[in-house]
C-alpha positions, 0 to 999 in steps of 0.5 A, a space after each residue: 400130717 405135719 413134719 417134725 421140722 414144721 412142728 419145731 419151726 412153729 414152736 420156735 415161732 410161738 416161743 420167740 414171740 412170747 419171749 419178746 413179749 416177756 422181755 418187754 414186760 420185764 424191762 417195763 416193770 424194771 424201769 417203772 420200779 426204778 422210777 418208783 424208788 427215785 420218786 419215793 426217795 424224793 417224797 421221803 426227803 420232802 416229808 423230812 423237810 416238811 417236818 423240819 419246817 413244822 418244827 422250826 415254825 411251831 413257836 409262831 404258828 400251830 398245826 390247825 392254823 397252818 391247815 386253815 391257811 394252806 388247805 393241807 389236812 392237819 392230820 398230814 401236818 401232824 404226821 410230818 411233825 411227829 415223823 420229824 420228832 421221831 427221827 430226831 429222837 433216833 439220832 440222839 445217843 442215850 446217856 452212857 452209864 460211864 458218864 453218870 458214874 463220873 458225875 456221881 463220883 465227882 459231885 456230892 449230893 446236897 444230902 450227902 454234904 449235909 450229912 458229912 457236915 454233921 459228922 465233922 462238926 464239933 456240935 455233933 460230938 457229945 
């Protein structure tokens, strides 16, 4: 029969080997996850640049033509362009109601100007 000290030693031996393997696994997964985040950010930046380049050049070359010349699928080119359009739309601030109110108060519409002219002209009085 095995002594309690021997049982304890065997468990520590097994646990220490398992603990070392767990440490190696956790370190490896953590490092790979950090590398993935760096690469994902680089990819996002490249896709933003691609979208900008596509938007800047669409007046001289279309997506289908670019796909033909570059062997890049037109679906990818269209996706990058749409992503660029979407990110620009998010950056724009919507018009505020205050600005619209000021414009309404300071600029009369043509219909209002005509109506005011009719009311104040001598020909409109009986």
